Backbone as numpy.savetxt, mean C-alpha at the origin, in Angstrom:
# Nx Ny Nz CAx CAy CAz Cx Cy Cz
22.25 25.11 -25.31 21.82 23.95 -24.53 22.56 23.92 -23.20
21.80 23.83 -22.06 22.42 23.85 -20.74 22.43 22.45 -20.12
23.43 22.23 -19.28 23.48 20.98 -18.53 22.44 21.01 -17.42
21.94 19.84 -17.05 20.92 19.76 -16.02 21.42 20.33 -14.69
22.68 20.08 -14.36 23.23 20.58 -13.10 23.20 22.10 -13.05
23.46 22.74 -14.20 23.44 24.20 -14.26 22.02 24.75 -14.13
21.06 24.03 -14.77 19.65 24.44 -14.67 19.18 24.35 -13.22
19.53 23.25 -12.55 19.14 23.08 -11.16 19.77 24.12 -10.26
21.04 24.41 -10.51 21.75 25.42 -9.71 21.09 26.79 -9.86
20.73 27.15 -11.09 20.10 28.45 -11.33 18.72 28.54 -10.68
17.92 27.48 -10.81 16.60 27.51 -10.19 16.71 27.55 -8.67
17.73 26.89 -8.13 17.96 26.91 -6.69 18.36 28.33 -6.24
19.25 28.95 -6.95 19.71 30.29 -6.59 18.61 31.34 -6.75
17.70 31.10 -7.70 16.58 32.04 -7.91 15.37 31.72 -7.03
15.57 30.79 -6.11 14.53 30.38 -5.16 13.27 29.90 -5.87
13.46 29.17 -6.96 12.32 28.62 -7.70 12.03 27.17 -7.31
12.92 26.56 -6.53 12.69 25.20 -6.05 12.01 25.26 -4.69
10.95 24.49 -4.54 10.27 24.46 -3.24 11.14 23.72 -2.24
11.26 24.27 -1.05 12.12 23.68 -0.03 11.29 23.12 1.11
11.74 21.97 1.63 11.07 21.33 2.76 12.07 21.10 3.88
11.56 21.12 5.10 12.41 20.90 6.26 12.52 19.41 6.60
11.42 18.69 6.41 11.41 17.28 6.79 10.69 16.44 5.73
10.92 15.13 5.81 10.28 14.16 4.93 9.42 13.25 5.79
8.18 13.00 5.35 7.29 12.14 6.14 6.39 11.33 5.22
5.71 10.37 5.81 4.69 9.60 5.10 3.45 9.62 5.98
2.43 10.38 5.55 1.21 10.52 6.35 0.00 10.33 5.43
-0.57 9.11 5.37 -1.73 8.87 4.50 -2.96 9.62 5.01
-3.84 9.96 4.08 -5.07 10.66 4.45 -6.15 10.37 3.42
-7.38 10.52 3.84 -8.53 10.36 2.96 -8.99 11.75 2.53
-9.27 11.93 1.25 -9.62 13.25 0.75 -8.49 13.85 -0.05
-8.60 15.13 -0.34 -7.59 15.80 -1.16 -6.76 16.82 -0.37
-7.10 17.05 0.89 -6.37 18.04 1.69 -5.27 17.36 2.50
-4.04 17.72 2.22 -2.88 17.16 2.92 -2.82 17.75 4.33
-2.89 16.90 5.37 -2.89 17.43 6.74 -1.51 17.83 7.26
-0.46 17.55 6.50 0.89 17.86 6.98 1.22 19.34 6.77
2.28 19.78 7.43 2.72 21.17 7.34 3.27 21.46 5.95
3.22 22.72 5.54 3.77 23.11 4.24 5.29 23.00 4.20
5.91 22.83 5.37 7.37 22.64 5.44 7.76 21.17 5.36
6.76 20.28 5.32 7.02 18.84 5.23 6.68 18.33 3.84
7.52 17.44 3.34 7.24 16.76 2.07 6.58 15.43 2.41
5.29 15.32 2.10 4.54 14.09 2.36 4.64 13.19 1.14
5.18 11.99 1.32 5.38 11.07 0.19 4.12 10.27 -0.16
3.03 10.49 0.57 1.78 9.79 0.27 1.15 10.32 -1.01
0.68 9.39 -1.86 -0.02 9.74 -3.09 -1.53 9.59 -2.87
-2.31 10.68 -2.98 -3.76 10.58 -2.75 -4.42 9.55 -3.66
-5.53 9.00 -3.21 -6.24 7.97 -3.97 -6.79 8.56 -5.27
-6.58 7.89 -6.40 -7.02 8.44 -7.69 -8.54 8.57 -7.80
-9.28 7.71 -7.10 -10.74 7.76 -7.18 -11.33 9.00 -6.51
-10.50 9.73 -5.75 -10.98 10.97 -5.12 -11.40 12.00 -6.17
-10.81 11.91 -7.35 -11.10 12.87 -8.43 -12.15 12.35 -9.41
-12.67 11.15 -9.14 -13.62 10.54 -10.08 -15.05 11.00 -9.80
-15.74 11.39 -10.84 -17.16 11.74 -10.74 -17.96 10.74 -11.58
-18.80 9.90 -10.97 -19.56 8.92 -11.74 -20.56 9.57 -12.68
-20.69 9.00 -13.86 -21.61 9.54 -14.87 -22.83 8.66 -15.07
-22.75 7.42 -14.61 -23.90 6.50 -14.70 -24.10 5.82 -13.35
-25.34 5.40 -13.11 -25.66 4.70 -11.88 -25.56 3.20 -12.13
-24.81 2.52 -11.24 -24.60 1.07 -11.39 -25.00 0.38 -10.08
-25.72 -0.69 -10.21 -26.05 -1.51 -9.04 -24.83 -2.38 -8.73
-24.20 -2.14 -7.58 -22.96 -2.83 -7.25 -23.15 -4.35 -7.19
-24.34 -4.80 -6.87 -24.60 -6.24 -6.78 -24.59 -6.93 -8.15
-24.64 -6.14 -9.20 -24.61 -6.71 -10.56 -23.19 -6.74 -11.14
-22.20 -6.28 -10.39 -20.84 -6.18 -10.92 -20.05 -7.48 -10.69
-19.00 -7.65 -11.49 -18.13 -8.83 -11.36 -17.36 -8.80 -10.03
-17.02 -7.60 -9.55 -16.28 -7.48 -8.29 -17.13 -8.02 -7.14
-18.42 -7.66 -7.13 -19.32 -8.15 -6.08 -19.40 -9.67 -6.12
-19.52 -10.23 -7.33 -19.58 -11.68 -7.49 -18.29 -12.34 -7.01
-17.15 -11.70 -7.31 -15.85 -12.22 -6.87 -15.80 -12.32 -5.35
-16.14 -11.23 -4.65 -16.09 -11.24 -3.18 -17.08 -12.26 -2.60
-18.25 -12.35 -3.20 -19.27 -13.28 -2.69 -18.84 -14.73 -2.90
-18.29 -15.05 -4.08 -17.93 -16.43 -4.39 -16.63 -16.87 -3.71
-15.62 -15.98 -3.70 -14.31 -16.36 -3.17 -14.26 -16.28 -1.65
-14.76 -15.19 -1.08 -14.65 -15.00 0.37 -15.92 -15.35 1.13
-17.07 -15.26 0.45 -18.33 -15.60 1.11 -18.82 -17.00 0.80
-18.05 -17.72 -0.05 -18.43 -19.08 -0.46 -19.84 -19.11 -1.05
-20.10 -18.10 -1.89 -21.37 -18.05 -2.60 -22.48 -17.34 -1.86
-22.19 -16.84 -0.64 -23.22 -16.16 0.16 -22.72 -14.79 0.62
-23.64 -13.91 0.91 -23.30 -12.60 1.48 -23.32 -12.74 3.00
-22.46 -13.62 3.49 -22.40 -13.94 4.91 -21.36 -13.12 5.67
-21.01 -13.57 6.88 -20.09 -12.82 7.76 -18.72 -12.54 7.14
-18.11 -13.53 6.47 -16.78 -13.32 5.88 -16.85 -12.33 4.73
-17.88 -12.41 3.94 -18.10 -11.48 2.83 -18.22 -10.04 3.37
-19.00 -9.86 4.42 -19.18 -8.54 5.04 -17.87 -8.05 5.64
-17.12 -8.99 6.25 -15.82 -8.62 6.86 -14.87 -8.05 5.80
-14.80 -8.68 4.64 -13.90 -8.22 3.58 -14.30 -6.82 3.09
-15.60 -6.59 2.92 -16.06 -5.26 2.48 -15.75 -4.20 3.54
-15.95 -4.54 4.81 -15.63 -3.61 5.89 -14.14 -3.32 5.96
-13.33 -4.35 5.71 -11.88 -4.19 5.72 -11.43 -3.20 4.65
-12.00 -3.32 3.45 -11.68 -2.39 2.37 -12.15 -0.99 2.70
-13.31 -0.88 3.30 -13.86 0.42 3.68 -12.97 1.12 4.70
-12.52 0.39 5.70 -11.65 0.96 6.74 -10.32 1.40 6.13
-9.79 0.60 5.20 -8.51 0.93 4.55 -8.60 2.25 3.80
-9.74 2.51 3.17 -9.92 3.74 2.39 -10.23 4.94 3.30
-11.10 4.73 4.28 -11.54 5.85 5.12 -10.50 6.28 6.15
-9.74 5.32 6.65 -8.73 5.64 7.68 -7.38 5.03 7.31
-6.75 5.51 6.22 -5.48 4.92 5.80 -4.33 5.18 6.77
-4.54 6.11 7.70 -3.48 6.43 8.66 -3.59 5.58 9.94
-4.39 4.52 9.89 -4.49 3.59 11.02 -4.16 2.18 10.53
-3.26 1.52 11.23 -2.87 0.16 10.87 -3.70 -0.85 11.66
-3.96 -1.98 11.04 -4.66 -3.04 11.76 -3.71 -3.74 12.74
-2.40 -3.68 12.44 -1.36 -4.37 13.22 -1.61 -5.88 13.27
-2.20 -6.39 12.18 -2.44 -7.83 12.05 -1.80 -8.32 10.76
-1.50 -9.59 10.75 -0.98 -10.23 9.54 -2.15 -10.97 8.89
-2.63 -10.44 7.78 -3.80 -11.03 7.12 -3.35 -12.19 6.24
-3.85 -13.40 6.52 -3.47 -14.60 5.77 -4.66 -15.08 4.95
-4.46 -15.22 3.65 -5.50 -15.74 2.75 -5.07 -17.15 2.34
-5.77 -18.14 2.85 -5.33 -19.53 2.71 -6.35 -20.35 1.93
-5.84 -21.17 1.03 -6.70 -22.09 0.28 -5.90 -23.34 -0.05
-6.56 -24.50 0.00 -5.88 -25.76 -0.34 -5.64 -25.87 -1.84
-6.46 -25.17 -2.64 -6.38 -25.27 -4.10 -5.62 -24.09 -4.68
-5.05 -24.29 -5.85 -4.39 -23.23 -6.60 -5.40 -22.58 -7.56
-5.15 -21.32 -7.91 -5.98 -20.65 -8.90 -7.39 -20.35 -8.44
-7.55 -20.05 -7.14 -8.89 -19.76 -6.61 -9.20 -18.26 -6.54
-8.24 -17.44 -6.93 -8.51 -16.00 -6.95 -7.98 -15.23 -5.76
-7.09 -15.87 -4.96 -6.55 -15.20 -3.78 -5.75 -13.96 -4.16
-4.89 -14.08 -5.16 -3.99 -12.99 -5.56 -4.71 -11.85 -6.26
-5.93 -12.10 -6.74 -6.70 -11.05 -7.41 -7.03 -9.91 -6.45
-7.02 -10.20 -5.16 -7.27 -9.14 -4.17 -6.25 -8.02 -4.29
-5.01 -8.38 -4.67 -3.98 -7.34 -4.87 -4.41 -6.36 -5.96
-4.98 -6.86 -7.05 -5.42 -5.99 -8.14 -6.54 -5.05 -7.70
-7.37 -5.53 -6.80 -8.44 -4.68 -6.27 -7.84 -3.57 -5.41
-6.86 -3.92 -4.58 -6.16 -2.89 -3.80 -5.51 -1.85 -4.73
-4.92 -2.33 -5.80 -4.26 -1.45 -6.76 -5.25 -0.50 -7.42
-6.44 -1.00 -7.75 -7.47 -0.16 -8.36 -8.01 0.88 -7.38
-8.17 0.49 -6.12 -8.74 1.39 -5.12 -7.74 2.40 -4.59
-6.51 1.94 -4.35 -5.52 2.77 -3.65 -4.45 3.34 -4.56
-4.32 2.84 -5.78 -3.33 3.22 -6.81 -2.05 2.40 -6.68
-1.35 2.27 -7.79 -0.09 1.50 -7.82 0.95 2.07 -6.88
0.91 3.38 -6.67 1.92 4.03 -5.83 1.81 3.61 -4.37
0.63 3.15 -3.95 0.41 2.86 -2.53 0.40 1.37 -2.18
0.59 0.51 -3.17 0.60 -0.93 -2.90 1.85 -1.55 -3.51
2.28 -2.66 -2.94 3.51 -3.30 -3.42 3.33 -4.83 -3.44
3.67 -5.43 -4.58 3.54 -6.88 -4.78 4.89 -7.54 -4.53
4.86 -8.65 -3.80 6.08 -9.44 -3.55 5.77 -10.89 -3.92
6.53 -11.45 -4.86 6.30 -12.86 -5.21 7.02 -13.81 -4.25
7.80 -13.23 -3.34 8.42 -14.00 -2.25 8.79 -13.00 -1.16
9.22 -13.51 -0.01 9.61 -12.62 1.09 10.95 -11.94 0.83
11.70 -12.43 -0.16 13.04 -11.89 -0.43 13.00 -10.39 -0.75
11.98 -9.95 -1.47 11.91 -8.52 -1.85 11.30 -7.66 -0.74
10.67 -8.30 0.23 10.09 -7.53 1.33 11.04 -7.43 2.53
11.61 -8.57 2.90 12.55 -8.59 4.02 13.97 -8.55 3.45
14.43 -7.38 3.19 15.75 -7.19 2.57 16.37 -5.90 3.09
17.68 -5.83 3.05 18.36 -4.63 3.55 18.06 -3.42 2.66
18.19 -3.61 1.35 17.94 -2.49 0.42 16.46 -2.50 0.06
15.69 -1.81 0.88 14.23 -1.89 0.82 13.57 -0.58 0.40
14.31 0.28 -0.27 13.77 1.59 -0.65 12.49 1.52 -1.44
12.33 0.47 -2.26 11.13 0.33 -3.08 9.88 0.03 -2.23
10.08 -0.33 -0.97 8.95 -0.67 -0.10 8.45 0.52 0.72
9.10 1.67 0.59 8.72 2.84 1.39 7.41 3.45 0.92
6.69 4.07 1.85 5.47 4.83 1.56 4.39 3.98 0.91
4.12 2.82 1.49 3.09 1.92 0.97 2.02 1.70 2.03
0.81 1.45 1.56 -0.30 1.12 2.45 -0.52 -0.39 2.51
-0.16 -1.09 1.44 -0.35 -2.54 1.37 0.93 -3.20 0.87
1.36 -4.23 1.58 2.40 -5.14 1.09 1.73 -6.50 0.92
1.73 -7.00 -0.31 1.03 -8.25 -0.64 2.08 -9.30 -1.00
2.28 -10.26 -0.11 3.29 -11.31 -0.32 2.60 -12.59 -0.78
2.90 -13.01 -1.99 2.20 -14.13 -2.60 2.91 -15.46 -2.34
2.13 -16.45 -1.94 2.56 -17.85 -1.82 3.77 -18.04 -0.90
3.48 -18.14 0.40 4.53 -18.30 1.40 4.97 -19.74 1.61
4.46 -20.65 0.80 4.78 -22.07 1.03 6.27 -22.37 0.91
7.00 -21.55 0.14 8.44 -21.79 -0.04 9.28 -21.09 1.03
8.65 -20.32 1.92 9.39 -19.57 2.95 9.58 -20.41 4.20
10.72 -20.22 4.84 11.02 -20.98 6.06 10.34 -20.33 7.27
10.30 -21.05 8.38 9.70 -20.54 9.61 10.47 -19.30 10.09
11.79 -19.32 9.96 12.61 -18.19 10.38 12.27 -16.94 9.57
12.05 -17.11 8.28 11.71 -15.97 7.42 10.33 -15.41 7.77
9.36 -16.29 7.97 8.01 -15.81 8.26 7.91 -15.14 9.62
8.76 -15.54 10.57 8.76 -14.90 11.90 9.15 -13.42 11.80
9.91 -13.07 10.77 10.33 -11.68 10.59 9.17 -10.76 10.21
8.05 -11.35 9.82 6.88 -10.54 9.46 6.19 -9.96 10.69
6.28 -10.64 11.82 5.53 -10.22 13.00 5.88 -8.82 13.49
7.16 -8.50 13.70 7.46 -7.13 14.15 7.13 -6.08 13.10
7.12 -6.46 11.82 6.79 -5.50 10.76 5.31 -5.12 10.79
4.48 -5.99 11.34 3.04 -5.69 11.44 2.74 -4.60 12.46
3.58 -4.49 13.47 3.27 -3.59 14.58 4.22 -2.41 14.74
5.28 -2.36 13.94 6.25 -1.28 14.11 5.63 0.08 13.76
6.05 1.12 14.46 5.54 2.47 14.22 6.40 3.24 13.22
7.66 2.87 13.14 8.62 3.52 12.23 9.40 2.45 11.50
9.87 2.79 10.31 10.64 1.82 9.52 11.80 2.54 8.83
12.97 1.90 8.85 14.13 2.46 8.14 14.14 1.94 6.71
14.46 2.81 5.76 14.51 2.44 4.35 15.86 2.85 3.77
16.38 1.97 2.93 17.72 2.21 2.37 17.78 1.74 0.92
18.29 2.60 0.06 18.64 2.21 -1.30 20.16 2.06 -1.36
20.64 1.23 -2.26 22.08 0.97 -2.34 22.84 2.27 -2.60
23.79 2.55 -1.72 24.61 3.74 -1.88 23.94 5.04 -1.44
22.73 4.95 -0.88 22.00 6.14 -0.47 21.90 6.21 1.06
21.56 7.39 1.53 21.40 7.60 2.97 20.14 6.90 3.47
20.21 6.31 4.66 19.04 5.65 5.26 18.05 6.71 5.72
16.76 6.50 5.40 15.72 7.41 5.87 14.76 6.62 6.77
14.17 7.31 7.73 13.20 6.70 8.64 11.86 7.37 8.44
10.83 6.57 8.18 9.49 7.10 7.92 8.47 6.43 8.82
7.38 7.13 9.15 6.29 6.47 9.88 5.75 5.31 9.04
5.35 4.24 9.70 4.88 3.05 8.99 3.37 2.88 9.16
2.67 2.78 8.02 1.22 2.61 8.04 0.76 1.42 7.21
1.68 0.62 6.72 1.29 -0.45 5.80 0.66 -1.63 6.52
-0.25 -2.31 5.81 -0.83 -3.56 6.25 -0.28 -4.67 5.38
-0.07 -5.83 5.96 0.57 -6.95 5.26 -0.46 -8.04 4.97
-0.50 -8.48 3.72 -1.36 -9.58 3.31 -0.48 -10.68 2.72
-0.73 -11.90 3.13 0.03 -13.03 2.59 -0.94 -14.10 2.09
-0.52 -14.84 1.07 -1.34 -15.96 0.59 -0.56 -17.26 0.73
-1.29 -18.33 0.84 -0.66 -19.64 0.97 -1.62 -20.71 0.45
């Protein structure tokens, strides 16, 4: 039985470990990674890229369609309903482009289905590419390593956040690069492509 350190040392000496020169985050649509073979891209391709449908389904008969129509279109396939579908389409087709906007989903009532949008993002983009925050504390923090390499940051219920805290979201919407740090680890800087959604 060998120690892990010895196994790693031997594989390293035998040139069995793949080596990279740089670390980056570059989202893409499809299965072909556009980055160099010398770069380690931390982006996880969308799981639906490998899906082949076996049955034909009318999308208008699905619960997801009804959700978007009732929650965002107020029961109609109107402008807001179309806007939400276009927004999802753009997110999937061009994940390497940021909207540089702070998307706010606001409702006077509780339990109207605002947070369910996060689950849809998770289904479309995968858990690896989206991050849930039940408050701003986990998003705006020094040790933010868990927030790296994400396409969506979904911050739920900002009613308990102060004006000073919410102001910190603005530069995060437009920044091109972001520093990430885990406790006791070296700080890394990665390109930033995430879009921010908040509910209230």
